[in-house]
C-alpha positions as CSV (number, residue, x, y, z in Angstrom):
1,M,44.9,180.0,90.4
2,S,47.6,177.0,90.2
3,T,47.0,173.0,89.8
4,F,47.8,172.7,93.1
5,S,44.4,174.9,94.6
6,K,42.1,173.6,92.3
7,T,42.9,170.0,93.6
8,K,42.8,171.5,97.2
9,V,39.3,172.7,96.7
10,G,38.2,169.5,94.5
11,V,38.9,167.6,97.7
12,W,37.3,169.8,99.9
13,V,33.8,170.1,97.8
14,A,34.0,166.2,97.7
15,G,34.5,165.6,101.3
16,F,31.6,168.0,102.1
17,L,28.9,166.0,99.6
18,I,30.2,163.2,101.6
19,T,29.1,164.4,105.1
20,A,25.9,166.1,103.6
21,V,24.7,162.6,102.1
22,I,25.4,160.5,105.8
23,L,23.7,163.2,107.8
24,L,21.1,162.7,105.1
25,T,20.4,159.4,105.8
26,A,20.7,159.1,109.5
27,A,18.0,161.9,109.4
28,C,16.1,159.4,107.4
29,S,16.8,156.3,109.6
30,T,15.6,158.4,112.9
31,S,12.3,159.2,111.3
32,T,11.5,155.8,109.9
33,S,12.5,154.3,113.7
34,A,10.4,156.4,115.1
35,A,7.5,155.6,113.1
36,I,7.3,151.8,113.2
37,P,6.9,150.6,117.8
38,P,9.0,148.0,118.3
39,A,7.2,144.3,118.1
40,P,5.8,142.5,121.2
41,P,7.9,140.1,123.2
42,E,7.1,136.5,122.5
43,I,6.1,134.8,125.3
44,G,5.6,130.9,126.0
45,V,2.4,130.4,127.3
46,A,-0.2,127.3,128.8
47,Q,-3.4,126.7,128.8
48,V,-5.3,125.7,132.3
49,V,-7.0,122.1,131.9
50,Q,-9.3,121.2,134.0
51,R,-9.1,116.5,134.7
52,D,-10.1,114.5,137.6
53,I,-6.7,113.6,139.7
54,P,-6.1,111.6,141.7
55,I,-4.8,112.8,144.6
56,Y,-1.5,110.8,145.8
57,R,0.0,110.9,149.6
58,E,3.4,109.7,150.3
59,W,4.6,108.1,153.8
60,I,8.6,106.9,155.4
61,G,8.5,102.9,154.6
62,T,10.8,100.4,155.1
63,L,11.3,97.4,153.5
64,D,11.2,93.9,154.9
65,G,11.4,90.3,153.4
66,M,8.2,88.5,153.5
67,V,10.1,85.5,155.7
68,N,13.0,86.1,157.3
69,A,14.5,83.3,158.6
70,A,16.3,83.8,161.8
71,I,19.3,80.9,161.9
72,K,20.0,79.7,165.0
73,A,21.8,76.2,166.8
74,Q,19.8,73.8,168.5
75,V,22.1,72.3,170.4
76,S,25.1,73.4,171.7
77,G,28.7,72.4,170.4
78,Y,31.3,74.1,168.1
79,L,30.6,75.2,164.8
80,L,32.7,73.4,162.3
81,T,32.0,74.4,158.3
82,Q,30.2,77.1,157.2
83,N,29.0,75.9,153.8
84,Y,27.8,78.9,151.5
85,T,28.1,82.0,150.4
86,E,26.8,85.3,152.6
87,G,25.0,87.4,150.4
88,S,24.1,84.2,148.1
89,F,20.6,82.9,147.0
90,V,19.9,79.2,149.1
91,R,17.6,77.0,148.8
92,K,14.9,75.2,151.2
93,G,16.9,72.0,152.9
94,Q,20.7,73.9,151.5
95,L,23.2,73.1,154.2
96,L,24.8,76.8,155.8
97,F,26.6,74.9,158.9
98,D,28.0,72.3,160.6
99,I,28.3,71.7,164.3
100,D,31.1,68.9,165.8
101,P,28.6,66.0,165.2
102,R,31.0,63.0,166.9
103,P,29.2,63.5,170.5
104,F,25.6,63.3,169.4
105,Q,27.0,60.5,167.0
106,A,27.9,58.7,169.8
107,A,24.4,59.2,171.9
108,V,22.7,57.6,169.1
109,D,25.1,54.4,169.6
110,Q,24.2,54.6,172.8
111,A,20.3,54.9,172.6
112,Q,20.7,52.3,169.6
113,G,22.3,49.8,172.5
114,Q,19.6,50.5,175.2
115,L,17.3,49.7,172.4
116,S,18.9,46.6,171.8
117,Q,18.9,45.8,175.3
118,A,15.7,46.5,175.9
119,N,14.4,44.2,173.2
120,G,15.9,41.5,174.4
121,Q,14.0,42.3,177.5
122,L,11.3,42.5,175.9
123,A,11.9,38.6,174.4
124,Q,12.6,37.3,177.3
125,A,10.0,38.5,179.2
126,K,7.5,37.1,176.4
127,A,9.3,33.6,176.5
128,Q,9.0,33.7,180.4
129,L,5.0,34.1,179.6
130,V,5.0,31.2,177.1
131,Q,6.5,28.6,179.7
132,S,4.4,30.1,182.6
133,T,1.4,29.6,179.9
134,A,2.7,25.9,179.9
135,Q,2.9,25.4,183.2
136,L,-0.1,26.5,183.8
137,A,-1.9,24.3,181.5
138,Q,0.2,21.3,183.1
139,S,-1.2,22.6,186.3
140,L,-4.6,22.7,185.5
141,A,-4.6,18.9,183.8
142,N,-3.2,17.7,187.4
143,Q,-5.5,19.2,189.1
144,G,-8.3,18.4,186.9
145,R,-7.1,14.1,187.7
146,T,-7.1,14.9,191.1
147,Q,-10.5,16.2,191.5
148,M,-11.4,13.0,189.8
149,D,-10.0,11.1,192.4
150,V,-11.8,13.2,194.7
151,D,-14.9,12.4,193.2
152,R,-14.6,9.0,192.9
153,Y,-13.3,7.9,196.3
154,I,-16.1,10.2,198.4
155,P,-19.1,7.3,196.8
156,L,-16.6,4.6,197.6
157,A,-15.3,5.5,201.2
158,K,-19.8,5.8,202.1
159,Q,-19.6,2.1,201.0
160,Q,-16.7,1.4,203.2
161,A,-15.3,0.2,199.8
162,I,-11.9,2.4,200.6
163,T,-10.4,3.8,203.4
164,Q,-10.7,7.1,205.2
165,Q,-7.2,7.1,204.7
166,D,-7.1,6.7,200.5
167,L,-10.1,9.4,200.7
168,D,-7.6,12.0,202.7
169,N,-4.9,11.4,200.5
170,A,-6.9,12.4,197.9
171,T,-8.9,15.5,199.0
172,Q,-5.3,16.5,199.8
173,N,-3.4,15.9,196.4
174,N,-6.5,18.1,194.7
175,L,-6.3,21.2,196.9
176,S,-2.1,20.6,196.2
177,S,-3.0,20.3,192.3
178,K,-4.8,23.6,193.0
179,A,-2.8,25.5,194.6
180,Q,-0.3,24.5,191.9
181,V,-2.8,26.2,189.4
182,E,-2.8,29.5,191.7
183,A,1.0,28.9,191.3
184,S,1.1,28.8,187.7
185,R,-1.6,31.7,187.2
186,A,0.3,33.9,188.7
187,Q,3.7,32.9,187.0
188,V,1.8,34.0,183.9
189,A,0.1,37.5,185.7
190,T,4.1,38.3,186.1
191,A,5.3,37.3,183.0
192,K,2.8,39.6,181.2
193,A,3.6,42.1,183.6
194,Q,6.8,41.8,183.1
195,I,6.4,41.9,179.2
196,Q,4.3,45.4,180.1
197,A,7.5,46.9,181.6
198,A,9.6,45.6,178.4
199,N,7.2,47.5,176.1
200,A,7.9,50.5,178.1
201,T,11.6,50.1,178.3
202,V,11.8,49.6,174.5
203,E,9.1,52.7,173.5
204,A,11.5,54.8,176.2
205,A,14.5,54.0,174.5
206,T,12.8,54.1,171.2
207,A,12.6,57.7,172.0
208,A,15.6,58.3,173.5
209,L,17.4,57.0,170.1
210,E,14.6,59.1,168.3
211,A,15.8,62.1,170.2
212,A,19.2,61.4,170.0
213,R,19.2,60.9,166.0
214,V,17.1,64.5,166.1
215,N,20.2,66.4,168.0
216,L,22.6,64.2,165.8
217,G,20.4,66.0,162.9
218,F,20.4,69.4,164.5
219,T,24.4,69.4,163.9
220,R,23.5,70.2,160.3
221,L,22.0,74.1,160.3
222,T,19.6,73.8,157.1
223,S,17.9,77.1,155.5
224,P,14.2,76.6,155.8
225,I,13.4,78.7,152.8
226,D,14.2,79.8,149.5
227,G,15.9,82.4,149.6
228,I,18.7,85.2,150.4
229,A,21.2,83.9,153.2
230,G,22.7,87.0,155.0
231,Q,26.2,87.9,157.1
232,A,27.6,85.0,159.2
233,Q,27.2,86.4,163.2
234,V,29.5,83.4,164.2
235,Q,32.9,82.6,163.3
236,I,34.7,79.1,162.8
237,G,35.8,77.3,166.0
238,N,33.0,79.4,168.1
239,L,31.0,77.3,170.7
240,V,27.3,77.7,169.8
241,S,24.3,76.6,171.7
242,A,20.6,77.6,172.1
243,T,21.3,80.6,174.0
244,S,23.9,82.0,171.6
245,G,21.9,84.0,169.2
246,T,20.8,84.2,165.7
247,I,24.1,82.5,163.4
248,T,22.6,83.8,160.2
249,T,19.3,85.1,158.2
250,V,17.5,83.9,155.2
251,S,14.8,86.2,153.7
252,T,12.6,85.9,151.2
253,L,12.9,88.6,148.9
254,E,10.4,88.3,146.4
255,P,8.1,89.6,146.9
256,I,9.5,91.9,149.5
257,K,6.8,94.2,152.1
258,A,7.3,97.5,153.1
259,N,6.2,98.5,156.5
260,F,4.8,102.1,156.6
261,T,2.6,104.2,159.3
262,V,0.0,106.1,158.8
263,S,-1.5,108.2,161.2
264,E,-5.3,107.2,162.0
265,Q,-7.2,110.8,160.7
266,E,-5.2,109.6,157.0
267,Y,-6.1,105.8,157.4
268,L,-9.7,106.5,158.0
269,E,-10.0,109.4,154.8
270,F,-8.1,106.4,153.5
271,T,-10.7,103.5,153.4
272,R,-13.2,106.1,153.4
273,H,-12.4,108.0,149.8
274,A,-10.1,105.1,147.6
275,S,-11.5,104.5,145.0
276,T,-11.4,100.6,145.0
277,E,-11.0,97.5,147.1
278,M,-8.2,98.3,149.7
279,S,-7.0,95.0,148.6
280,R,-6.9,95.7,144.8
281,L,-5.0,99.0,145.2
282,Q,-1.6,100.0,143.8
283,L,0.9,101.2,145.6
284,G,4.1,103.6,144.1
285,L,7.8,103.3,145.5
286,I,10.4,106.0,145.3
287,L,13.8,104.8,146.1
288,A,16.0,106.9,148.3
289,D,18.2,108.6,145.6
290,G,14.7,109.8,144.4
291,T,13.9,107.6,141.5
292,P,10.3,105.7,140.9
293,Y,10.8,101.8,141.7
294,P,9.6,100.8,138.4
295,Q,6.9,97.5,140.0
296,K,3.5,98.6,141.3
297,G,3.1,96.8,144.5
298,K,0.0,96.2,146.3
299,F,-1.5,96.6,149.7
300,L,-1.6,93.7,151.9
301,F,-3.2,94.0,155.6
302,A,-3.3,97.1,158.5
303,D,-2.4,95.5,161.6
304,R,-5.2,95.2,163.6
305,Q,-4.7,97.8,166.2
306,V,-3.8,101.7,166.4
307,N,-0.4,102.1,168.0
308,Q,-2.1,104.5,171.2
309,S,1.6,106.1,171.4
310,T,1.6,107.5,168.7
311,G,-2.3,107.4,167.0
312,S,-0.5,105.7,163.9
313,I,-1.5,102.4,162.3
314,L,1.4,100.2,160.5
315,L,-0.1,98.6,156.6
316,I,2.0,96.4,154.5
317,G,2.2,96.5,150.8
318,A,3.9,94.1,149.1
319,F,6.4,94.9,146.2
320,P,7.7,92.2,142.9
321,N,11.2,92.3,143.5
322,P,13.3,90.6,140.3
323,G,16.4,89.7,140.8
324,N,16.6,90.9,144.5
325,V,17.2,94.0,143.5
326,L,15.9,95.8,147.2
327,R,17.0,94.7,150.0
328,P,15.6,94.4,153.9
329,G,16.7,97.6,156.0
330,Q,16.0,100.0,153.1
331,Y,14.1,103.1,153.8
332,A,11.7,103.9,150.3
333,K,8.9,106.4,150.0
334,V,5.3,104.3,149.5
335,R,2.7,106.1,147.5
336,A,-0.6,105.3,147.2
337,A,-3.5,107.2,145.2
338,T,-6.2,108.2,148.5
339,A,-8.6,110.7,147.3
340,M,-10.1,111.6,143.8
341,K,-10.7,115.7,143.2
342,Q,-12.7,116.1,140.4
343,G,-12.9,118.7,138.3
344,A,-8.9,120.0,139.2
345,L,-8.0,123.1,138.1
346,L,-3.8,122.3,136.2
347,V,-1.4,125.0,135.6
348,P,2.7,124.4,135.1
349,Q,4.7,124.5,138.3
350,R,7.0,126.4,136.8
351,A,4.0,129.0,136.0
352,V,2.9,130.3,139.9
353,T,5.5,132.5,141.3
354,E,5.6,132.1,145.4
355,L,5.7,135.6,147.3
356,Q,5.8,135.8,151.5
357,G,3.7,133.1,151.4
358,S,1.3,133.2,148.6
359,Y,1.4,132.6,145.1
360,Q,0.1,134.3,142.0
361,V,0.1,133.6,138.2
362,A,0.2,136.1,134.8
363,V,-2.3,135.6,132.9
364,V,-2.9,136.4,129.4
365,D,-6.1,138.2,128.5
366,S,-7.8,137.7,124.8
367,E,-5.8,140.7,123.8
368,N,-2.4,139.5,124.7
369,K,-2.3,142.0,127.8
370,V,-0.5,140.9,131.3
371,S,-2.5,140.3,134.4
372,V,-0.8,139.2,137.2
373,E,-3.4,136.8,139.9
374,P,-3.8,135.8,142.9
375,V,-4.2,132.3,143.3
376,K,-4.7,129.4,145.8
377,V,-2.8,126.6,144.9
378,G,-3.4,122.6,146.0
379,D,-1.3,119.5,145.1
380,R,1.7,118.8,143.2
381,I,0.8,116.1,140.6
382,G,4.2,115.5,138.4
383,S,4.9,118.9,137.1
384,M,1.2,120.0,137.3
385,W,0.2,121.9,140.1
386,I,-4.1,122.1,141.4
387,V,-4.7,125.9,141.2
388,N,-8.0,125.7,143.7
389,E,-9.1,129.3,143.1
390,G,-7.9,132.5,140.9
391,L,-8.5,130.9,137.9
392,K,-10.8,129.0,135.2
393,P,-11.1,126.8,132.3
394,G,-9.1,128.1,129.4
395,D,-7.7,130.9,131.2
396,R,-3.9,131.0,129.2
397,V,-0.9,131.8,132.2
398,V,2.6,132.6,131.0
399,A,4.5,129.3,131.4
400,D,7.9,130.3,130.2
401,G,9.3,134.3,130.9
402,V,7.5,134.8,133.8
403,Q,10.4,137.1,135.0
404,K,10.1,138.9,132.2
405,V,6.5,140.3,132.2
406,R,5.0,143.2,134.1
407,P,1.2,143.7,134.7
408,G,-0.4,145.6,131.6
409,M,1.9,144.9,128.6
410,V,1.3,142.9,125.9
411,V,2.9,140.0,124.7
412,S,3.0,138.2,121.9
413,P,1.7,134.4,123.2
414,K,3.2,131.3,122.2
415,L,1.0,128.4,123.2
416,E,3.1,125.2,124.4
417,A,1.6,121.9,124.0
418,G,0.3,120.6,127.5
419,P,0.2,116.9,128.9
420,A,-1.8,114.6,127.7
421,E,-2.3,114.2,131.5
422,A,-1.0,114.6,134.7
423,K,1.3,111.4,135.3
424,E,2.2,110.2,138.9
425,R,5.8,111.4,139.5
């Protein structure tokens, strides 16, 4: 046999041996795999916990200033200046607008002149009273002298020591003196009446001056409270009056009010099952973007009556508003605990599957076998769900990988750490 033939035979033998080794190895691997079953899949489970849980309710609320002061004109005039920045914080008494004060200053000057005139008339009337009083005193003195003459002449006439004519003259003089006394008294009374009239004129002029000064003060529109001043509704140069509407509004925003309505039934349940006094009840606020407001509020009061057309009642809460972040007109959800559910069973929301209006959970028993159980659920509390029926405390439910499990399937459960408590969302 040639050298080439020997080499070719050796190659075939080597190939045969390699193929035989590969087939033998594959056969051994197949038999080993068939002998060892696959490990159960690892599934995350959560334990059913039992706690006393507050039940929360939410209502749509509208934020409003604690005090909303409408700034209006009380006199007619042209708006001259705006003295604040719209949307800025203003202090009580701060000047917001100026109305043209010139007509009102003229009215003040005129009223001042009328008051001075009335005071002059009063002084004149008092001087007239002094003069009339002096004349009365003189008339009384004259009448006393003539009366003495009459008293002296009567006995002398009886004794015919004087003529009858002398007695008659003395009597006439006395009557004339008495008439003069009465005239002087009338002048005194007239002077007193003039003083009263002058006093009334002075009081009227004083009131007119005060009214003119008040109207002049109304030309300066100031803020009656500390708060945020809104947009001006009237432009500079416009004619304003008491009937021209609100020029701007100043609102107290710290704290800020939250107005929300609840049904009559909810209100009764709210008052019946509230765990504390309503005045001490804490309120939560969820803003329009879904984020919870960090500050807790308190209940202020309920309206005096139920709205008969809607069957609801208005409730008012107050929330701290540092930095005036919240503004009137914003919508937010007001949240409060209306009841306490004793011994509630809690499972993670992701462990509950909804199917055509019914709910079910995958339960892992003591042998790590999966069974699907129907449940009746209640309220959602944060990331947890209250289960009213279908589970018991300590049950293990599939919380991670619910779609991967099937009834009767054996799994390797991995217990997840549960929340320390059901927190408010």
